[in-house]
C-alpha positions in Angstrom: 13.7 119.7 98.7 10.5 119.3 100.6 9.8 118.7 104.3 8.1 116.4 106.7 8.2 112.7 106.1 10.1 112.4 102.9 9.3 109.9 100.1 12.8 110.1 98.6 11.3 110.6 95.1 9.7 107.1 95.3 13.0 105.8 94.1 15.4 105.3 97.0 14.6 104.0 100.5 15.9 105.8 103.5 18.6 103.1 104.0 19.7 103.5 100.3 20.0 107.3 100.7 22.1 106.9 103.9 24.3 104.3 102.2 24.8 106.6 99.2 25.8 109.5 101.5 28.2 107.1 103.3 29.8 105.8 100.1 29.8 108.9 97.9 29.1 112.1 99.9 30.6 114.5 97.3 27.8 113.5 94.9 25.1 113.3 97.5 24.1 117.0 98.0 20.4 116.4 97.7 20.5 113.3 99.7 22.3 115.0 102.6 19.7 117.7 102.5 16.9 115.2 102.7 18.5 113.6 105.8 18.8 116.9 107.5 15.1 117.6 106.9 13.8 114.3 108.2 10.9 114.8 110.6 9.5 111.3 111.2 10.8 110.0 114.5 11.5 106.5 113.3 13.4 107.7 110.3 15.5 110.1 112.5 16.3 107.2 114.8 17.4 105.1 111.9 19.7 107.9 110.8 21.2 108.1 114.3 21.5 104.3 114.5 23.5 104.2 111.3 25.8 107.1 112.5 26.3 105.2 115.7 27.3 102.1 113.8 29.9 104.1 111.9 31.2 105.5 115.2 31.5 102.0 116.6 33.3 100.7 113.5 35.9 103.5 113.3 36.1 104.8 116.8 35.1 101.9 119.1 33.1 102.1 122.3 35.3 104.4 124.3 34.3 107.9 125.2 37.4 110.1 125.3 37.7 112.9 127.9 39.2 116.3 127.0 39.7 118.6 130.0 39.0 122.2 129.3 40.7 125.2 131.1 39.1 128.5 130.0 42.1 130.6 131.0 40.7 134.0 129.8 37.4 135.6 128.8 39.0 138.6 127.1 38.2 139.0 123.5 38.9 141.6 120.8 36.1 140.6 118.5 32.4 141.7 118.2 30.8 138.4 117.1 27.1 139.1 117.3 26.1 135.8 119.0 28.8 135.5 121.7 28.7 136.8 125.2 32.4 137.3 125.3 32.2 139.9 122.5 34.3 143.0 123.3 31.2 145.3 123.3 29.6 143.4 126.2 30.1 145.8 129.2 28.2 143.6 131.6 30.8 140.9 132.0 33.8 141.0 134.4 36.9 140.1 132.5 39.6 137.8 133.8 42.9 136.2 132.8 44.3 133.3 134.8 47.9 133.3 135.8 50.2 130.5 134.6 50.2 129.0 138.1 46.4 129.0 138.2 46.4 127.1 134.9 49.0 124.7 136.0 47.0 124.0 139.2 43.9 123.2 137.1 46.0 121.0 134.8 47.4 119.2 137.8 43.9 118.4 139.1 43.1 117.1 135.6 46.2 114.9 135.6 45.4 113.5 139.0 42.1 112.3 137.5 44.0 110.5 134.7 42.8 112.8 131.9 45.5 113.0 129.3 44.4 115.9 127.1 44.0 119.6 128.2 42.2 122.1 126.0 43.6 125.7 126.7 40.8 127.9 125.6 40.2 131.7 125.7 38.5 134.5 123.9 40.2 135.8 120.7 42.4 138.3 122.5 44.8 140.4 120.5 46.7 141.2 123.7 47.4 137.5 124.4 51.2 137.2 124.8 52.3 134.3 122.5 55.5 133.8 124.4 53.6 133.4 127.7 51.4 130.8 126.1 54.4 129.0 124.6 56.0 128.8 128.0 52.8 127.5 129.5 52.6 124.8 126.9 56.2 123.8 127.6 55.5 123.6 131.3 52.4 121.4 130.9 54.3 119.0 128.6 57.3 118.9 131.0 55.4 118.5 134.3 52.4 116.4 133.2 53.1 115.0 129.7 49.6 115.7 128.5 48.4 116.2 125.0 47.8 120.0 124.6 45.1 121.5 122.5 45.0 125.2 122.0 41.9 127.2 121.1 42.5 130.9 121.1 41.2 131.9 117.6 42.7 133.4 114.5 46.4 134.1 114.9 49.4 134.6 112.7 51.3 131.7 111.1 54.3 132.7 113.2 52.3 132.3 116.4 50.8 129.0 115.4 54.4 127.8 114.6 55.7 129.0 117.9 53.1 127.1 119.9 53.5 124.0 117.7 57.3 124.0 118.4 56.5 124.5 122.1 54.7 121.2 122.1 51.1 121.9 121.2 49.5 118.9 119.6 46.1 120.1 118.5 44.3 123.3 117.7 40.5 124.0 117.6 39.1 126.7 115.4 35.4 126.4 114.5 34.6 127.7 111.0 31.0 128.0 112.3 29.5 128.4 108.8 31.0 128.3 105.3 28.2 130.5 104.0 29.9 133.9 103.3 26.7 135.9 103.9 25.8 134.1 107.1 29.3 134.5 108.3 29.6 138.2 107.5 26.1 138.9 109.1 27.2 137.2 112.3 30.6 139.0 112.7 31.9 142.5 112.7 35.1 143.1 110.7 35.7 139.4 110.2 36.2 137.5 106.9 35.4 133.8 106.3 38.5 133.6 104.1 40.8 134.5 106.9 39.4 131.8 109.1 39.7 129.2 106.4 43.3 130.3 105.8 44.1 129.9 109.5 42.7 126.3 109.4 44.9 125.6 106.4 48.0 127.1 108.2 47.3 124.9 111.2 47.0 121.7 109.1 50.2 122.6 107.3 52.1 123.0 110.5 51.2 119.5 111.6 48.6 120.2 114.2 45.8 117.8 114.7 43.3 120.3 113.5 39.7 120.7 114.7 36.9 122.7 113.3 33.1 122.7 113.5 29.8 124.3 113.0 27.2 126.4 114.8 23.7 125.4 113.9 21.0 128.0 114.0 22.8 131.2 113.1 20.6 134.0 111.6 19.9 133.3 107.9 21.4 129.8 107.9 19.6 127.4 105.5 19.7 123.7 105.0 21.6 124.3 101.8 24.3 126.1 103.8 24.6 123.2 106.3 25.0 120.7 103.4 27.9 122.8 102.1 29.4 123.0 105.6 29.4 119.2 106.0 31.0 118.8 102.6 33.7 121.3 103.5 34.4 119.3 106.7 34.7 116.2 104.6 37.0 117.9 102.1 39.4 119.2 104.7 39.5 115.9 106.5 39.7 117.5 110.0 40.9 115.4 112.9 38.3 116.8 115.2 34.8 118.2 114.5 32.5 119.9 117.0 28.9 120.7 116.2 26.7 122.7 118.6 23.5 124.8 118.5 23.4 128.5 118.6 22.2 129.7 122.0 21.1 133.3 122.3 22.8 135.6 124.8 21.1 138.7 126.3 24.1 140.9 126.0 24.6 140.4 122.2 22.9 141.8 119.1 21.4 138.4 118.5 19.7 138.4 122.0 16.2 137.9 120.6 17.1 135.3 118.0 15.6 131.8 118.4 18.0 129.2 119.6 19.3 126.7 117.2 17.2 123.5 116.8 18.7 120.7 118.9 17.2 118.0 116.6 18.8 119.6 113.5 22.1 119.9 115.4 21.9 116.1 116.2 21.0 115.3 112.6 24.0 117.4 111.4 26.3 115.6 113.8 25.0 112.2 112.6 25.4 113.0 108.9 28.9 114.5 109.6 29.9 111.3 111.4 28.6 109.2 108.4 30.5 111.4 105.9 33.8 111.9 107.8 33.8 108.5 109.5 36.9 108.7 111.8 37.1 112.2 113.1 36.9 112.7 116.9 33.5 114.4 117.6 32.5 115.7 121.0 29.0 115.8 122.5 29.5 119.6 123.0 28.9 121.5 126.1 26.4 123.7 124.1 24.3 120.6 123.3 24.3 119.9 127.0 23.1 123.4 127.7 20.3 123.8 125.2 16.9 123.3 126.9 18.3 120.3 128.7 21.3 118.0 128.6 21.3 116.3 125.2 24.9 114.9 125.4 23.8 111.3 125.7 21.7 111.8 122.5 24.8 113.2 120.8 26.8 110.1 121.9 24.1 107.9 120.4 24.2 110.0 117.2 27.9 109.6 116.5 29.9 111.5 119.1 32.8 109.9 120.9 34.2 112.7 123.2 33.1 114.5 126.3 34.7 117.6 127.7 34.8 118.1 131.5 35.5 121.7 132.6 38.5 122.2 134.9 38.3 126.0 134.9 38.4 127.2 138.6 34.9 127.7 139.9 35.5 131.5 140.5 36.0 131.9 136.8 33.6 129.4 135.2 30.5 131.6 135.3 32.4 134.4 133.8 33.2 132.4 130.6 29.8 133.3 129.4 29.7 132.5 125.7 26.0 131.7 126.1 23.7 131.5 129.2 22.6 128.4 131.0 26.0 126.7 130.5 26.0 123.1 131.8 28.1 122.1 134.9 29.4 125.6 135.9 28.6 124.9 139.6 29.5 121.2 139.7 32.6 119.9 141.4 35.0 118.5 138.8 35.2 115.1 140.5 31.4 114.9 140.4 31.6 115.9 136.7 33.9 113.0 135.9 31.6 110.6 137.7 28.6 112.0 135.8 30.4 111.4 132.5 31.2 107.8 133.4 27.5 107.5 134.1 26.5 109.0 130.8 28.8 106.6 128.9 27.7 103.6 131.0 24.0 104.3 130.5 24.4 103.5 126.8 26.8 100.5 127.2 30.0 102.5 126.6 33.0 103.4 128.8 35.2 106.3 129.5 38.5 106.0 127.6 41.4 107.6 129.5 43.9 107.3 126.6 45.5 110.3 125.0 43.2 110.0 122.0 45.3 111.3 119.1 43.9 111.5 115.7 43.3 108.2 113.9 43.1 109.6 110.4 44.6 106.9 108.1 46.8 109.3 106.1 48.5 110.5 109.3 50.7 108.9 111.9 51.3 110.7 115.3 53.8 109.8 117.9 53.1 110.3 121.5 54.5 113.8 121.4 52.0 114.7 118.7 54.5 114.7 115.8 52.8 114.2 112.4 54.0 112.4 109.3 52.0 112.5 106.1 
């Protein structure tokens, strides 16, 4: 595939390659790879500019806000890159009460944010009935769109939460490379994760997935296949962030994922998927500096303020150096308005349901194919 400033086989210009990827991604494997390997600054900026124009055409100028509540850091998995892994004995574990979660959601609601993301570690002890009741309370008291992100669960649990009123579900595939996946997880199977994503879509969730860039053994070829998988599944939401090493994991000494490659992956994914909601992830705001504005300029249209109570924020330690863990939430919202405004965009306080053309959602999140 080559590297450095690419000549595109002296046949196609950069603009022609980008246009081919946009029009026919399934038959553009080598072209996607070339875009991911761009090194020349002006060429990278042209890629970002095209992705930004696709974002503008399909998503508009608004930057949606999704409020996160990290209600538990308990996890039953041993993922080799994650600070929440069950083998980490240096972390104090917590689980918020329903009242604590509702207080955080109430603060979110008072700031006019209309989506809550209920996130936790992948805890086998999580009571599905408790979570269903919490979802019902949030819908009844605040009327917010509810996104759940608690990992791989049974079809029955997903169905229970959907019937309780959950609108969306986030489950990153991280990588579609079977070897990279197995080398990054203990006792976990890629096929199981993909089945869960299919179950969620089948139950009518607005389904989100995404990638982790920089995992051990991950190659450009793997990322190309990842992007094409995201295109094939037509996810409603896609999050892409860099791997950040954590000192209390087996991958503690691994080099962090490359921010520039993460941004290029985001840009190509925007070009290929067109109308998925894509966040400027917290991880990309925590990787050697805050790169979220760069992500917004490369195709992202979502920011995710954190409403986890301050006493718990630092304990949700997926990776070190996490952005905004000491910042007051009202200051965080002001900061996000500033980020959007600095590039001529605005914070969009709408509920922000999926706009996929083959789906119609009502305000309760019901889906019709």
